[in-house]
N, C-alpha and C positions, 0 to 999 in steps of 0.2 A: 339260277339266280339271274333275273333280267336286270337291265340297266335301271328300270323303274324301281325295282325292289332294292337295289343298292342305294339309290338316292333316298328312298324311304327309310332304310335302315340308318343311313347317315343322319337324317333329320331326327329320327327317334333317339339315336344315341346322344344327340345334342340337346335333347329336351331338358335334361337335368344339369347341364353345364352351368347355367346361370344360378340355379337354386343352390347347388353345392358350393359354388364360389362364394355366394352370399352367406351361407350358413356358417362358414368358418372365418369370416372376415373380422369379427370383433375381438377374438382372443388376443392376437398380437397387438391390438390397439388399446388394451386395457389401461396400461400405465399412461399412455398419451391422453386418453379421454379423461382420466383422473386429473391430470395436470392441466389440460386445456379447457375442459368443461366442468371440472370440479365434481365429477361423479364419484360416489362412494362405492365400496365393494358390493354392498347390497343392491345399489342401483344398477351396477353393471350386471350382476347376476340376474336381476329382474329383466334386463334387456334380453339376455340369452334365453331365460326361461319363457319369455313371452312368445317366442316362435316355437318352442318345444311344447308349449301348453296344449295347443290344438292337436298335437300328435298323440295325445292321450285318448282321443275318441275318433279321430278321422280314420285310423286304420280299420276300425270296426264297420264303418259305413262306406269306405271308399269303393270296395268291390261292388256293393249294391248300386252306388252312384254310377259307376262305369257300366254295369250291366243294364241299368235302366235307361241311360241316355246315350250309350255308345261311346266309342273312343274318340270320334271326331269332335263332338260337343265337349266331352270331358277334357280332351287335350287343350282345347281353346280356353275353357274355363280355368283349368289349373295353371297353365302358363300365364294366362292373363292375371290371375290372382297373385301369383309370384311377382309379376312385373309391377302391378299396382302397389303391392306392399313395399317393394324396393324404392319406388318413386316417393312414397310417403316417408320412408326412412331417410332418403336423400334430402327431402325438404326439412325434416327434423334436424339432421346433421348441419345443414346449411345455416339454419336460424338458431342452432344450439338449444333445441327444445326437447327435453327427455320424454315428455308425454307423447309427442308426435312420433318420436323414434320408436317408442314402445308400441304405439298403434300400428306403425308400418310393419314392424316385426310380427305383430299378432296377425295381420292380414296375410303377410308372407307365409306364416305357418299354416294358414288354412289351405293353401294350395300345395305345400311341399310334399306331404305324404301321399295324397291322392295322385299327384304327378308321378310318383314312383310306381304306383299301381298301374296307371295308364301306360307308362313306358314298358314295364315288364310284360303287360298284356300284349302290346303291339309287337314287341320283340319276339315273343313266343309264337305269334301268329304269322309274322312276316318271314321268319326264318325256316328254311327247309329243316327237317328233323335232324339230319346229320350235321347241320351247322348251328343248332340251337345253343349248345354250350358256349361256342365262340361268340355268338351274338349277344347272349346275356352277359358274358364276361366283358365284352366291349362296352356295353351299356353301363355296367357297374364301374369299370375302370375309368371310363371317361369322366364320370362324376367324381370319383376319388382323386383323379389327377387334377381336376379343377379345384378341389378342396386343398390339395397340397400346394398348388400354385398360389392360391389365395393366401395361405399362411406365410408364403415367402415374400409376396410383393406388397401386401397391404400396408405394412409399416413404412417401407421405403417410399411408396407413393405418397403417403400422408405427410412424411417429413419433407419431401421435395416440393409438393404442390399444395398441400393443405389437407385437412381432415376429409374434405368433400370428395377428393379424387378417387380413393379406392371404392367409395360407394357409387360414384359415377360410373366407374368401370363395371361394377356389379349390375347397374341398370342397363348398360350396353350389352352385357352378356345375357341378361334376362330377355332383352329385346331380340337378340339373335336367336335365342331358343323359341321365342314366340313367333318371330317372322319365319324361321325355318319350318316350324310346324304349319304355319299358314300356307307357305309355298307347297308343302307336301299335300295339303288338302286341296289347294287351288288347282294344281297340275295333276292331281290324282295319282301321285307316286305310290306304288304298292297296291293300287286299287284292283289289280288283277288277282290279288290274293283274297279278294272278297272281304275287304276291310269293314264294309257295312255290317257284316254278320259277326264282327268280333264281340265276344262277351268276356267279362272279367273272369279270371281264374280264382279270384279271392272273394267270391260272393259268400256272405256270412249267413249261416243257417242257425238261428238261435236255439232251435229245438235240440241241437246236438250238445248243448252245455251239460245236460244230465248224463251224457255218455263219456265224458272226460274223467278218467280215473285218477288215482293218487299219483301215478308217474307223471301225468301231465301237469298237475298242480305243483309238484316239486320242481318241475321244469320252469313253471311260471315264477316261482320263488327265486330260482337261479337268475332269471331275467331281471327281477326287481333288484337283486344284489348287484348284478352287473351294471345295470343302468345307473346306479348310485356312484360308481367309480370310473366309468368310461368317459362319457361326454363332459361332465363337469371338469374333470382333469384336463381334457383336451382344450377347453376354453380358458382355463386358469393357469395352465402350465407355464406359459411365457412369463407371466407376472410372478409366479411362485419361484421359478429358477432365477429370475432376475434378482430378487431380494435375497434368496438363499445363497447364491454364489457371487453376489455383488457384480452382476454383469450389466452391460449397457442394454438399452431397449432393443437395439438392432441385433446384437449377438444373442440375446435371450429369445427373440422372435425366430431367428434363424435356427437355433438349436431345437426349439419346440416344434418346428415344422416337420422334423423327422417323424413325429408321432403319426402323421397322416400319410407317410410314404409306405408304411408296411403293407397296407391293403393292396396297393398297386401291384406288388410283386407276389404277395401271398394268396390273393383271391384265386387266380388261375391254378396255382399249385395245390391249394386245398381242395378245390373243386375236382381236379383230376384224381387226387389221392382218395377222396371219399367215394368218388364214382367207381373207381376200379377195385377198391378193397372193402368198401362199406355198404354195398347194396343189399346184402341179405340181412344183416343185423346192424344196429347202430354202434357196435363196439368200437370200431375205428374212429367214428365221429366223436364218441365220448372221450376216447383217449386224446384226441386232438383238442377237445375242450379243456381237459385236465392240463394239457401242455400249455395252452394259451393262458389259462388262469395262473399257472406257475410262472410264466414269463412276466405277466403284469405284476405279480407279487414280488418277484425278484427286482423288477424295475422300481417299485415303490421302496423296497428294502435298500437298494443302492442310493436312491435319492434321500433317504432318511439318515444315511451315514454322515458323519461330520464332513462338511465341505473341505476342511483343511486336510482331510484324509483322501478324499476322492479327487478334488481339484476341479472337476468338470462334470456336468450332468449328462454328457454324451452317452455313456454306456447305459445309464438308467433309462434314458429316452429310447435307445435302440431296443432294449429289452421290452419296454412297454409297447413300442411300435410293433414288435413281432407278435406279442400276445394279442393286442387289440386288432392287429391287421388280419389275423385268422379267425378271431372269436366271433365277430359280427356275422360273417358268412356261415360259420358253423351253427350258430343259434337258429338260422333259417333252415339249413340242411337237415338238422335233426328232426324237425317236425314231420316230414314225410316218412321218416324212418320209424316213427312212433304211432302215427295215426293213419287210418285208411283215407283214400283220396277225398271222400265225401266230407271229412272233417278237417282237412288240411287248411282250407280258407279260414275257418273259425279259429283254428290253432294259431295261424300266422297273425290274424288280427289281434287276438288277445296278447300274443307275445310282444308285438310292437307297441301296443297301447300301454301295457304295464311297464315295459322297459322305459318308454319315454316319460311316463308318469313319475317313475322313480328318478329319472334324470332331472326332470323339472324340479322336483322336491329337493333333491340333493343340491342342485345349482342354487336355488333360492336360499337354503339353509347355509350353504357354504359362504355366500356373500354376507349373510347376517353374522356368521361366526367371525369372519375376517374383520368386519367393522367392530364387533364387540371386543375383540382382543386388542384393539388399538390402545396405546398409552401415550405418555408424554413424549417419549422417544419414538417417533413414528417409524423410523427405519428398523429399529430393534423390534418394535411391536409387529411389523410386517413379517419379519423373520420368524419370530416365535409363533405368530398366528399361522403362517404357512407350514411350519413344522408340525404343529398340532393337527392341522387339517390333513397333512400327509399321513399322520399316524391313524387318523380316523379312516381314511381310504385304505390304508394297509390292513386295518382290522376287518373292514368289510370284505376286502379281498380274501382274507383267511376264511371268513364265513362262506364266501362264494366258492372257494376251492373245496371246502368240506361238503357243501351242498352238491357240487358237481360229482364228487365221489359217491355220495349217498344216492344220487339220482341213477348213476351207473349201476350200483349194486341192487337198487330196488327194481330197475327195469330188467336186469339179468335174472333176478329171483322170480319175477313174474313169468318170464319165459321158461325158466327151468321147472317151475311148479306146474307147467302145462296149461296155465291160464290163457296163454296166447293162442294155443291150438284150439282150445274150446271156444275162445272168443271169436276167432276167425270164422268159426262155423255157426255160432249161435248167439253172439252178442247183439244187442239191440242198437240200431241207429234210428234217427228220426224218420218216421214213416207214417203215412196215414192208413196204410194197409193193416187190417186186423190180423191178429195171430190166428192161424188155422188150428182148429181143435181136432182131436181125434187121435188115431194111433201114432201119427208122426209127432204130434205135440207131446204125447205121453212118452214116446221114445226119447225125445229131446230132454224132457224133464228128468227122465231116469239117468241121463248122462250128465246133465248140468242142472243142479237144483237151485241155481241162483237167479239168473235172468235169461232164460233160454228163449230166444225169439228169432231174429232175422239174420240171415247169412251176411257175413262181412267179407269182402275181398280186400286184401292188403294188410299192412302191419296193424296190430291192434294191442300192443303191449301197454299203451297208455289209455285204453278204454276201461270202463268199470267192469268188475267181475263179481260184484256183490251189491246188495242194497245199501250196505253201509258206505261203500265207495260212492254210490249214487247220491246219498245224502251229503257226503263231504264235498262232492262236486258242486252241489247247489250252494253250500256254504262258501266254497272257494270263489264261485262267481260273484256272490253277494259281497264278499270281502274285497274282491277286485274293484267292483263298482264303488264301494265305500272308499277304497284307497284313492281312486281317481277323484272322488268328491273332496277328500281331504287335501289333495294336491291343489285343486282349484281354490279351495278356501284359504290355504296358506298363501298362495300367490296373490289372490285378491286382497287379503288383509295386509300383506307386506307392501304391495303396490300402493294401497291407500295411504299407508303411513310413511312411505319412503319417497314416493314420486311427487 
């Protein structure tokens, strides 16, 4: 590791500091924005959903964008987009204009997910192989630490200096990310690693959709259920516990900040555990997913208990932080355990798009529900609405846990039935090469009479093993695109009527 590479790694780790700080700025300010600017629950949820909305499609094209234009131009474009979005948001906060704030968050969201792809691509290229895990962990933890700090300081800054102050700090941090990247390019830090030749690891090959079997689409369903109960709760938690436990804004904001602290500690531990014990099969990874789902379920269960019995939300917040802190990384780790390397980019793109689509839909509907449940006694109505929303999240968490168990059993059955061994040797992946006919093809057909074609290296338990699975894969992809379309329709309709 040369000095130039160390400087490059520091600049790359700082790429996401501004975006992560900005992404979790609004949650602790919900009650204050309601009081100072008169925002309703649905309007606040639209603000949050507006930057998540673009993450429903950008993961699918980010890899292509980085591969086509390279990391230099992509890093400038993504950090610039994040910075411009935050400047527009600051303007909207300053003049108290919700539409301008929504526009700023929408522009911010355009750069947020592609920036993560750029960062991961650069980290994997700049790091020597024996330091790759540490470098990736530093990049992820730097962003999560920024999110945690954001949740701690946003409300105190707003109370002391005004609503504009936390957003000004976000602009400063986004500027630091942009300028740090500019310095990296200007002085050529890390150029000895051949940065000009960097290509994205997440390039999407659409031809592989027909090769994704039932195991993968159950995994996608798991992501949809998870997206509905993770980010929406993170953004609404401070307001929910404030009304449920009759806390002040400051105390509620501080206690909700623990939700973002879990990943800082658990990311490295989960990575080490799954690397050492779960490389041959995804069994350990699945058990960790079950544990994470159980932790979030116990967290929701605790928060639903009568406040007179529990007294404080602390324990529930800690349980949720432990579950969510390991789950987001596990959802990424499991993909290379199920799919061969050629299809991992497509799997990751679909995973992130569907999770964020579910998060945006849940966020929008949660705001509408909290507004709908209001009555004459606003404080009591907020309490009842928050309780009913927590019950909805609890129910979805139950379904998520059941789905995780079913996914584990289905994947294990695929391997035990011998489908994986056959698929590793004969399953088809996207290829323009024709299938060779003759004795070898006849021998293949004699051994596997389903889809005997091209050799696959790597895990394949999530690939199709029959024509029926292939048809269901096409239906699954079509349903995914339809779901994303519904999310956009709901958001646009709600924004038109509420903003």
